[in-house]
N, C-alpha and C positions, 0 to 999 in steps of 0.2 A: 504494500499500499504506500502511496506517496502522499505527502502533505500538500494539498491544493494551494495554500498560501505560499509555501515555499516555492513551489512551481511557478506561481505567478510572480513573485519577487525575482526569481532567477530570469524569467522572461523580460521583465521590466528592465533589469539590470543590463541584460544584453542588448535591449533596444537602446538604452541610454548610451552604452559603449559605442554602438553604431553611429549615434548622433555626434558624439564628441569630436572624432576627427574631422567630421564634415564641417562642424562650427570652426574648429581650429584652422581648417583650410580656408574657410571664408575669411577669417580675420588675417591670416598670413597673406592671402591674395589681395585683401583690401589694402594692407600696408605696403605692398610692392609698388614701386614707381611705375607710372603708366607705360614707360617705354620698355620696362622688363616683362609686361604682361604677354602671354602667348597669343591673346586675342582679346578684342575689346569687349567681348560678351562673356569672358571666363568667370567673372565674379557672379554674373547672373545665373551661369550654369551650376556653380556651387550652391547658390541659394535655391535653384529649382530642385536640385537633388535632395537638399536639406528638407525643403517644403514637402517633397514627395515622400520621403522617409518618415517624416513626422506624421503626415496624414495615414500612411499604411500602418504605423504603430498604433495610432488612435483608433482606427477602423477595425483592426484585427486582434489587438490585445484582449486577453480573456475577460477583462472588466474595464469599466470606465477609467480613463486616465485624466489626470489633471495637467492641462497644457501648461500652467505656470511651473509646476514641479519639473516637467520634462525640460523646459527652456532653462530654468535656473541650473538644472544639472548640466545641461550643455554648456552654459556659460562658465560654470565652474570648471568644467573639464578643459575649455579653452584656455583660461588663465593658467591652470594646472600644466598645460603643454608649453607654456612660456618659461616659467622659472618657478621655484618653490615659494617665492616671496610676492608674486603677483597673485592677486585674488579678486573674486567677484563677491560683493557683499549685498544680499538682498535688502529690499526696503525695511524688512522686519528688524534688522539691526540698526538700532538708533545711533545717532552721532555720538552720544555720550558713551555708548558701549564700544564704539569702534576702536580706541586705543587698547582695549583689553582683549581683543579678539583677533588682531592682525597676526600674520605669520611672523615669527621672530620675538614675540612677546614672552616674557618670562612669568611663570606661575610656580611659586615655591621652588625656584631655581631651576625649573624645567622648561625647555624650549621644544615645542612639538612642531614638526613639518610633515608634509605628505609628498611622496614620490610614487607616481603611477598608482595612486590610490591606496598606498600603504603608509599609515601614520607611524612615525618613529621619533624617538628621543634625539633631537639634533644636538642637544647640549644638556649637561647636568652640571650646574654650578657647584663649585667646591664649597663645602660647608653648609650647603642648603638643605632644606627639608627633603628635596628629592633625593639627594645623595645619601642622607641618613635612612631614608626609606629603602634603599638598596638599588635605586634606578641607575642605570648606566648609559652613556651615549651609545646609541646604536640599537637600543631596545626597541622592539616592535610593540606599539600599543594597540592591541586587538579589541579591547573593550574599555570604555571610559564611562563610569557611572551607570553601568548596565546597558550602554548603547554600543553596538558594533561600529567600529570606526571606519570600516569599509564604506559605509553609507553616510558618514559625516564629513562635511569639509572642514577645513582647518578652523575656521571662525567658530563653528559649532563645538569643536573640541575645547577650544580656548574658552568659550562661553560657559561650558560645564565646569572648567577649572576656576574661572573667575567667580561663578556663582557659589562655589563651594568655599570661598574665602572664610577662614576661621574654623572650618571643620575638615573632615577627612573625606577624600574621594577615592572610590575603589576602582583600581585599574586591574586588567588582565594583560600581561605582557608575555612576549615570546623572545626568548634569548637562547641562541644556538640550538634552536628546534625544541626547546623545553618551554612549557607554559607555566608561568608563575602568577599568583595573585598578589597584588601590592596595595597597601593602604597608604595613600599619600596625604600627609597633613598639609593643607593649603594654607600656609602661614607666612607673614612677612618677616624676613630675617634682615639683620644689618648687611649692607653691601659689603662684599670681600674687598679688601684693600691690597695693594701690591706688597710683596715681601721678598726678602732676600735670605736664602738659607745655603749653607755649605753642602755641596754634594760632590763626591768623587774628587775633592780637592780644589773645586772651582765654586765661585759664587753663582747662584742661580736666581734670577729675578722672575718671579711669578706674576703674571698680570691677568688674574682671574676674570676681570671685567674691564672693558675698554670704555671708560667714560671720563668726562672732564674732572670728576673727583679723584681719579687715580693719577693725574698728572703731577700734582704737587708732592704726593708721598713717593712717587717713582723718581722724581728729581732729587729728593733728599736722600733717598737710598743710593742712587748712583753718585751723588756727590761724596758720599761716605766711602764708596768703593773707589773713587778717583783720588781720594786723599792719600798721599804717601804713607802717612802714619798707619794706615790700615794694613799695610804689608801684603796687600792682595796682588795676585798676578793680574797682568792686563788682558785677561780673558774672562769672558762671561757667557752663561747660558741665559737665554730668554725663553721662558716657557709659555707657548701659546696653544698647547694641546687642549682640544675641547672648548676653546673660547669662541663663542658664536655671537654674532650681533654686535651691538655696541654703537658708539657715536664716532662717525668719521672724523669730525673735528678733533676729538681727543686722540684719534689714531695718528693723525699727523703731528699733533703736539707731542705725543710720546716719541715719535720717530725723530723729532727735532732735538730730543735729549741726546741722540746719538750722532746726528749728521747736521751739516750746515749747507745751505743752498736750497735748490729746488727738491721738493719732496713728491709732488704729484699734482693732479689736476681733477676736477670734476667736469666731465664733458657730456653734452647732449647731442649725440650723433657727432656731427663735425663741429659743433659750436662749443667754445670754451666758456663754461659758467663761472669757474673759480680756480685760482691756483694756490697751492700751499707751499710755503717755504720757511726756513728758519735762517734768519741772518745773524743770530747770536752764536757764539762759540759753543760747541757740543759739551754736554755735561760730562759724558763718558766717551772715551775713545780707546779702543782696544779690539782684540779678536772676539768675535761673537759668533755663537752657535744658537740658531733659533729653532725650537722644537715645534713642529707642526703635525697634524694629522688630519683625517677626513672630516673632522668636526671643527676645525679652524676655519671660521667663515666671517664674512662682512668686515667689520673694522679690524678684526685681528689679521686678516688677510692684507689689509692696507699696511698695518705695522710690518708684517713679515716682508712684503715686497719692498716697502721703503728702506727697511734695514738692509736687505740684500743689495738693492741698487745704489743707495746713497751712503751706506756705512760699511759696505763690503762683507756683511754677514753671510754665513752659510746656512741653508735651511736643511734640517735633519729630520727624517721621519717619513710620512706618507703625504701623497698629493692632498692639498687643501680641498675644501668644499667647492669653491668656485663661484662666488657671487659677492661683489661689493658694489652694490648699485643704489640708486635713489629712486623711490617710488613717487608717482604722482597720483593725485586723487581726481577721478573723472566722474562727475555726477551724471546719472541717466535720468530721463523723463520721468520714470516711474518711482523715483526715490531710491533706486538702487545705485551702488557705486562700483567702479572698477578702480583698483589700486594696482598700477602696473609699473614695472621698471621703465623709466624714460631717460635716465642719465646713469653714467658709470664713473667710478673712481678709478684712478691709475696711480701708479708710481711715477718717478721721475722720467721714464721712457715714453709716457703717454698712452701705453697700451691698456685697453680695458681690463679691469680685474673681474672679468665675468667667466673665466675659466680657471680651473684648478692650478695652484702653483705647484710646479714640479720640484720637489726637493733636490738639493745638490748631493745629498747623500741619503738614498732610498733606503728605508728600513721596513721590510715587510717579512711575511711568513716564509717566503721562498729563500731568504737569506739567512735563516736561522742556522746556527751550528747545532750539532747533536746535543751538546751539553745545555743549549739554550731552549730545548724543545718545550719545557714546562714554564718558561719564563713569560710574563705578560708582555705583549707587544709594546704597551706604553713604557715599560721599564727597559725594554731593548732599545727604544728610541733614545732614552736618556743615556743609557750605557754607550751607545754609538757616538753620542755628542761628547761624552767625556773623553772617549778614546780619540776623537778628532782633535780636540783641544789639547790633548796630551801628545799629539804627533804619532799616534799609534794606528790611525786608520788609513785606508787606501785613499780617501780624499786628502787627508794631510800629506800623504807621501807624494801625491801628485802636485800639491801646492808647493812642496819643498823642492821638487824637481824643477 
């Protein structure tokens, strides 16, 4: 025996999946310059196919369908096809709620994004309630507050988390093929601040959050390291593993603590919107290894790229997430909104930071030694950075040659 409701949901889901690439094609075609279009009527052909598919679904689906739900699902799929930070917000989301439901917002130290319909933890802030609850970056969130996330856009997931402020929200996560239940206390905790600790004989600056409040403490810590009385080596590890989101202005300010001159730009296609530079003497100068991984995103990628290009730092770890852009809010006639990436940040070379940063020293599971088979990858990244600064890695040998 089959569950009729389950069959209906499956059919509707398949129908929506059929619609999504069609709408994405419409948007992509509409954004294409006129002289690039294969034919003057190509946009209308896409619209005609979309309309036909929509009508067939509505006429043949086993029960009555809601046109608004179908179109909202199609729009959500279209922005999802652009990048994880672009989003369609329906009119039901109020302007007051908007800051709490956008992709990249933190709740209890947890940042949730979706990729191809899968919700996952894009970042888990150090010292946060999410970390204490046992969540890890990369965890798949299959259920949030009793709702399957497959059927929830990011804004709806964040809405559940925001609504649970001051209480616990029940999650079901999948990690390494194993399903776990987690109770997440949605509480406000003090923002983490930069810190320096000794590791492997070298100082390591941790920047758990890239915001303007982190700049002054980082300056003080770096000034202490640069003081001769500190008897520190002129070598430093900067930890950006798992650091997602943040403030671009703060990212360039932090980079300016290490480098002088041009640091990067904000551009809208070919239009320069703003340039960032530091004309003061750097607070710290020396050899730098920057730790990055697949959850290093946004403002943290700006810091990593600027340090590499303007301060000669080497990136150690995994390719970064690949998005450092600026969103614009576009209002629709029915009260819905589109928030889409309309500009990008760059380092000094002017290239868009919309693709992953490739590390100078790649550290992945394929490069493990037999004795390291049980060692967490995050620890391996740190170990490789220490070996590089000590002159014991292949990258250090190439530099010496």
